[in-house]
C-alpha positions in Angstrom: -56.9 -139.5 16.4 -53.4 -138.9 18.0 -50.9 -136.5 16.6 -47.4 -137.9 15.8 -46.1 -136.4 19.0 -48.9 -138.0 21.0 -48.2 -141.4 19.4 -44.5 -141.1 20.0 -45.3 -140.5 23.7 -47.6 -143.6 23.8 -45.0 -145.7 22.2 -42.4 -144.5 24.6 -44.9 -145.5 27.4 -45.4 -148.8 25.9 -41.7 -149.6 26.1 -41.7 -148.9 29.8 -44.9 -150.8 30.3 -43.1 -153.9 28.7 -40.1 -153.3 31.1 -42.4 -153.1 34.2 -44.4 -156.2 33.2 -41.1 -158.2 32.6 -39.4 -156.9 35.6 -42.4 -157.3 38.0 -43.2 -160.7 36.5 -39.6 -162.0 37.0 -39.6 -160.8 40.5 -43.0 -162.1 41.4 -42.5 -165.6 39.8 -38.8 -166.2 40.2 -37.6 -164.3 43.3 -38.2 -167.0 45.9 -36.6 -169.7 44.0 -33.6 -167.6 43.0 -33.2 -166.3 46.5 -33.0 -169.9 47.9 -30.5 -170.9 45.1 -28.3 -167.8 45.8 -28.5 -168.6 49.7 -27.3 -172.1 49.1 -24.8 -171.5 46.4 -23.4 -168.0 46.8 -21.9 -167.5 50.2 -20.8 -163.7 49.9 -24.4 -162.6 49.4 -26.2 -162.2 52.6 -29.8 -161.5 53.4 -29.5 -158.0 52.7 -27.6 -158.1 49.5 -29.5 -161.0 47.9 -32.7 -158.9 47.3 -30.5 -156.1 45.9 -28.8 -158.5 43.6 -32.0 -160.2 42.5 -33.8 -156.8 41.8 -30.8 -155.5 39.8 -30.6 -158.6 37.7 -34.3 -158.5 37.0 -34.1 -154.9 36.1 -31.1 -155.4 33.8 -32.9 -158.3 32.1 -36.1 -156.3 31.7 -34.3 -153.4 30.3 -32.5 -155.5 27.8 -35.7 -157.2 26.7 -37.9 -154.0 26.5 -35.3 -151.9 24.8 -34.5 -154.7 22.4 -38.2 -155.1 21.5 -38.5 -151.3 21.1 -35.6 -150.9 18.7 -35.9 -154.2 16.9 -39.6 -153.9 16.1 -41.2 -150.5 16.8 -38.2 -148.5 15.5 -36.5 -150.6 13.0 -39.3 -152.7 11.5 -42.3 -150.3 11.7 -40.3 -147.1 11.7 -42.2 -145.6 14.6 -40.9 -142.4 16.3 -40.6 -143.1 20.2 -40.5 -140.3 22.7 -38.3 -140.8 25.7 -38.6 -138.9 28.9 -38.4 -139.7 32.5 -41.9 -138.8 33.3 -43.2 -141.2 30.4 -41.0 -143.9 31.8 -42.4 -143.2 35.4 -45.9 -143.5 34.2 -45.2 -146.6 32.0 -43.5 -148.4 34.8 -46.5 -147.6 37.2 -49.0 -148.9 34.7 -47.0 -152.0 34.1 -46.5 -152.7 37.8 -50.3 -152.2 38.5 -51.2 -154.5 35.6 -49.0 -157.3 36.9 -50.5 -156.8 40.4 -54.0 -156.9 39.2 -53.4 -160.0 36.9 -51.6 -161.7 39.9 -54.5 -160.9 42.2 -57.0 -162.5 39.9 -54.7 -165.3 39.2 -54.2 -166.2 42.9 -57.9 -165.9 43.5 -58.8 -168.8 41.1 -55.9 -171.1 42.1 
């Protein structure tokens, strides 16, 4: 069984895993269409600044959703202690990104 500190680390990693899954999924499934929309409708964004804008927007939405989930459910509802640290965030984001890539790989094989 995990200690309280170890559980707090795991919960912190889950937050970043949620972030990475949301961020990667938004980028994977919406980037192409959104890029086309921006290209046609927003003239001041060029081919270099559009990906920066799309990536930043996807990250901002992902942070909002992941942190809202963490604070609304894990902290406020279940009163779980969450440990935050850059290394925990780093590992959680990597796991989430790898998870999305694996799921997409299997999904695309059977389409």
